[in-house]
N, C-alpha and C positions, 0 to 999 in steps of 0.2 A: 412751544409745546414739545415735550420730549418725544423723540422718534420711537415708534413702537419697536420693541426688541424682536418682534416676529420677523422684521425685515433684515435683521443681521445675518450675515453669511455664517453658516455653521463651521466650526473648526474642522480641519481636514487631517487625515492620518494616512501616511504612506505605509505600505505593507509589503513585506517580502516573506514568502513561505518556502522553506527548504526542507529536504528530507523525504521521508516515505509517506505513503497515503495516510498513515495514522497521524502524522504531523499535519497533513492537509486538513484532516477533520478538525484538529485543534484550531487551525487557522480559520476555518469556516465558522467555528463557534465564536472566536474572538471578533471576527468581522461582523457576524450577525449581531452580537452584543453592541458593537460600536454603532451600527446603523440603528439599532433599537434605541440607543441613547440620543441619536440625532447627529452623530458625527458623519462627515462625508469621507470617502476614500479617494485619496489623491493618486493619480497615475505616475507622478514624478516626486522625487525627493524635495526639489527646490520649492515646489508649490505646497508642500505639506507643513502643517504646524509641528508635527513630530513624526517619527518613523518607528515602526515596530518590525523587528527581524525575528522570525520564528526559525530557530537554528536546528541543525543536525549535529550530533557529536559521536556517531557510531564508530567511524574509522577516521584515520588521519586525513584522508583526502576530503572527507565531509567537514572535518574541523577547519581545515584551511579554507574551504569554500565559505563556511559560515563567518570566519574571521575577516575574509575579504569583503563579504557583503556588509558586515558591521562597519568596516573601515570606509567603505564607499558611502554609506549612509552618514557617518560622522563627518566626512569631508564635505558632503553636499548639503547637509542639513544641520547637523550638530546636536539636535535633540533626538536621542535614540533610546528606545526600550528594547531589551533583548530578552527573549523567552525561548522555550524549547529545550531539547535534550542537552545542548552544549551549555545552556544556562545553569544546568545542575553542576557544572564545573566552573563556578563563577570566578575562581582565582585565575584561571587561564584568560578569561575575558578581562577581568579587572586589571591585570598586569599590563595588558596592551591598550585598554581603553578605560582609563580611571574616571572619566567624567560622564558616564552614561546616566540616564535618568533612573533606570532600574534594571535589574537582572532577575529573572525568575526561571524556574525549571519548566518542564512540560506540564500540560493539563492545568495551566494556571490562569484561566480566564479572569477570575476574580482579582488576582494580584495585578495582572496587566491592566485591567480596567480601573483599578484604584489609582495606579500611576497616571493613566491617561486623564482621568477626571481631575486629579490633583494638578497636573501641569497645563492642561488646556480645558478648563471647565466649560460646560455648556452654559451660555448666557442668554439664550433666546428661548422663546416659548414655541415649541412645536406641538401641533394639534393632531396630526395624522400619522398613521403607522407607516414607517419607512421600510418595513421588512415583510417579505412575503411569508406565508405560513411555513414553507419548507426551509426558511432561513436563507442566508447568503451562501451560494455554492461557488467553489473555485473550479469545479469540473463542468463540462458541457451538460446541458439540461437532460440529455438522454441517458446518462449513467451517473450513479452516485455511490460514494463510499458510505457504508453503514458500519460504524464502529460499535462492537458489542461488549467490549471490556477494555480495561486499562491494565497495564502492568503484566508481570509474568512471575511465576513461582520457580522457574528453572534456575539452575546455577551453572549454565554452560561457561566453560572456562575462558572462552574467547570473547564473551559478550559482557557489556556493562549496562545493558538496557535496564535490568531490574534496579540497579543503583540509581538510575535516572528517573524511571517511570514507576518504580515501586512494585509491590506485590500485586497479584491478580485481584482485580475488583470488577466483577461482572455487573453490567447494567440490568435493571429489572426488565424482564422479558416483555412486559406490557409496554414499557417506554420504548423499547427497541421496535416493537411491532407497530406502535403508533407512529413513530418516526418513518418507518418504512412505508406505511400506508399513505402518509402525507407526501412523501417523495414521489410515490407512484401517481398520486392524484395530481401532482404538479408537472408530470410529464416524464418522469424517470422510467426507462424501459429496461434498465439493467442495474441490479443491486449488487455491489461488490462488498461482501461481508469481510470485515477486517478486524484484527486485534493483534496483540503480541502472540497470543496462543489461542487460536480459535477453538481448537478441540477441547480446551479446558473450561469453556464457558459454563458457568454455574458451579464449578468445583468449590469455589470459596463460599458459596451460599448453601452448600450441601443440596444443590438442585432444588432450592426453595420453590414452592408452588406460587405462581403468579396468576394474573387474570388478564384476559383480553377478549373483547367482544362478548363479555358476560360468561366466559367459560374458563375453568382452571387449566393452566398450562405450566409444566415444569420448566424451570430455568435450566435448560439443557439444549445442546447444539442440535440434536436430531429433531426435537420438538420445535425449536425455532425455525430450522430449515423447512420443516413440513408446513408450518404456517406461512412462511415467506413464499413458499411455492404456490399457495392458494391465491396470491396476489396477481398471478398470471403475467409475470415479467421474468426476464432472465435473472437467476440467482446464482452467483459465482462465489465460491469459497476460497479464501486466501489464508495463508499462514496456518495450515492444518498440520498439527503434529500427528504422527501415525499411531495414535492411541487405539485400543480395541474399539472404541465407540465410532471410529471412522467407518467400520464395517457396516454400521447401521445406516449410514448416509447413502451407501451405494444403491440400495433398493429405491430410494427417493429419486436417484438419477435415472434408474431403469424406468421409473414411472413418469419421468419428464417433469418432476417438480423442481429439481435442481439441475443445473447444467452439468454435463459429464466432464467435469474439470476439477482437478485438485492441485492446489499449490502447497507442496510439502517440502519444507527445508531439510533435506536429508543430511547435508553438510559434508559427509564422507561415507566411505564404505568399508574401510579397514577397521576391524574391531579394535586394533591397537590404538589407532588415532581417535576413534569414537570414544573409547574409554578415557583418553586424555582430555577430550573435549567435554566429558560428562554428558554424552549423548547416548540414546539407545544403541546398543552395540551388537546387533546380530543381523547382518545384511541378508543372510539366508532367509530369515523369517520375513524380512521386508519383501524379498522377491516372491516368496510364496503368497503373501497377501496381495501383492500387485496382480499375480496370476489369477487369484480368486476374484478380485475386483473386475478384471477384464472378462472373466467368464460371464458375469452378470451384466456388465456394460462394456461390450467389445470396443466401442468407440471412445472409451474413457481417455481423456487427455491429461497427462501429468506433467507439471512443471516443477522444477526444483532448483535449489542453489547449493553450491559446493565451495569448500575452501581448500586450496592447495597450499603447500608449504607450511602447514601447521608445525610447531616445534616438535621435533622427533620423527616427522614423516620421512620414511625411507623410500627408495625407489620401488621396493616391493609393495609398500603400502599404496603408492601411487598407481602401480599397475593393477592392484586390486580394485581401485576406483575405476579405472578404465574398463576392467572386466565387468564391473557392476553396471556401468553405463550401457554396455552392449547387451547384457542380459535383461536389464530393466526396460530398455527400449523407450526411454523417456522422450516426451514430445518437445519440451522446451527446457533449456537448462542455462543457468547463469553460473559464472565462476569468478571467485575472488582470490587474489593472493592474500595470504594471512598477513595481517598488519598488527603489530604489538600495541594495541590500544592501551593508553594509560589507565590503570585501575583494573585491568583484566587479570584474573588469577592465573591465566596461562603464562603470564610473564614470570611467574614464580614457581613453575613446575620443575625447573632444573633440567629441562630437556634441551638438547642441542638445537640451535636455530638453523633453519634452512637458508643458505645464502640467497640473496636477492636474485642473482642471475639464474639459479636453479628454479626458484619460484616462478620466475617469468617464463622459463622454458617449459615448465610443467603446465602452466596455464595455457600456453600456446598449443601444446600437444593435446591437452584436454579439449580445447575448443575445436581443434581440427577433428578429433575423434567424434565429438558430439555433432559437429556440423554434418558429417556423413550420415549419421542416424537421422537427424532432423530432415535433411534433404530427401532421404529415402521415404520417410513417412509422409512428407508433403507431396512427393510425386505419386504416392498411392491414391491421392485425392483427385488426380487429373481424370477428367471424365465424369466426375460426380457433380451433383447439384447441391449447393450449400445455401442455407439461410445466412444472409450477411446483414449486419447492422452498420449503417453508414456513419463514419466518424468525420469524414472530410468531403464536402460536396465539390465536385470537379468544376473547374473554370477553364477558360482558354489558357492552355499551357500547363495546367495542373490536373492530375488524374483524380478520379473519384476513389476514395479509400475507405474500406470498411473492415470488419472482422467477422469471423465465424464464431460459433459458440465455443470453439476450442481455444480461443485466444483472448486474453485480458487486454484492456487498453494500456498503451504506453510501454508495456514490458514484453509483450509477445508479438507474433507476426501479424500481417495485414493481408487483405485481399485487394488488389488493384483491379478495378472494374472498368471495362470498356462499355460505355453506355452513351447513346445518342440522346437519351431522355434525361433531363435534369433530375437529380436526386437530392432529397433533403437530408440534412444531418439528423440522425435518429430514426430515419426510415429503415424498415426491414424489407429486404428484397431477396429474390432467388437469383443465384448466379451459377452459371455453368463454368466449372473450373477447367481451364485449357492449358495452364502451365504452372511451373513452380520454380522458385530459386531456392537458395539454402534456407531462407527464413520466411518467405512470403509466397502467396498464391496469386495467380493471374486468372481473371475470369471475365465473363460477359453477362450482361443483364438478360434474364429470361422474361420476356413480356407476358 
């Protein structure tokens, strides 16, 4: 008698996810589809029937990390599918790894699954669902990334993302809200709204009217944020360009529907450099708007990223940037040295390149300058009571670690909590802040 195919072990897939949260969401979609098909996920390369590498290709260091990951998978397994942003530059990959099973760009779940099914087809009969309603998540249960659109319509000269991820494509607002509701029902307590350009949500559809819970809702960021706020979880906005519509979000923060937190990639402050970058070029207007926002929401926390050493950046330009930091009084800041990414139009502007040693020195000065600002702002919280969401439960030898509403996971600061009471990951507690370092807070549990 032939053995029932039901008893056969399902094929397994190894998976590596690199890059930003937007890539993480792509990975979650692929893994969810794999599990829906009946594939298992292997924790090691050697035990997997094939390996998928979701790559990043934004800057040179990310490209090297992706190529190293591909090389490791090829050495340890041999059967490798490459997807993600670096996959859009297939020639770079093919030159180094000519025998891959497939190479796809980002947002390519269907193409990846076609290759998986072709190379390790499912040969058994599975009868039960292997996927929870919220799908497979790569983040802890208590927070989830909610991607609202793909692509970007900007033409920033330093960036190649539009060439890899395409033009802006907004998700239907009903689909986004249904996903958010499912995540909340599964235990998510913090929704991190992400896209390449969150402020532009709905521009491509001319803010088409959608429907959710039986009522019409425009495909527009402020409408989306208002509805997400009704789910009674933390709602955090990332990658928000400072368009005028951001002003409409601030009252939602004042009303407690959205966290008082904005992640705005300003990139620079010198009008000369911003024009070369093809970015909005009036730092004075930006400062005025920040002041207006803080009048409505005094505890507004703003994080941003900046690039130093962009072609043509002078010492005067850099000093303008430092002045902007002082006046904007930003809470969290990241800094990158300009990297001449292949395919970026900045490479062809004919502007003088800033020597590597000067770029490095400017980054060091930048971070020292911002560190003083961040430390001062954190010290102002000493003596206050903060609501903290727990990310890491303490054990013997390790502290309990959480975050306030002013800090996003993985990129911002933390609160180290002294507590004799065991705390659970995802639990929200009150903590009295007793100390601060340059980036983190120290507190004790209030019973």
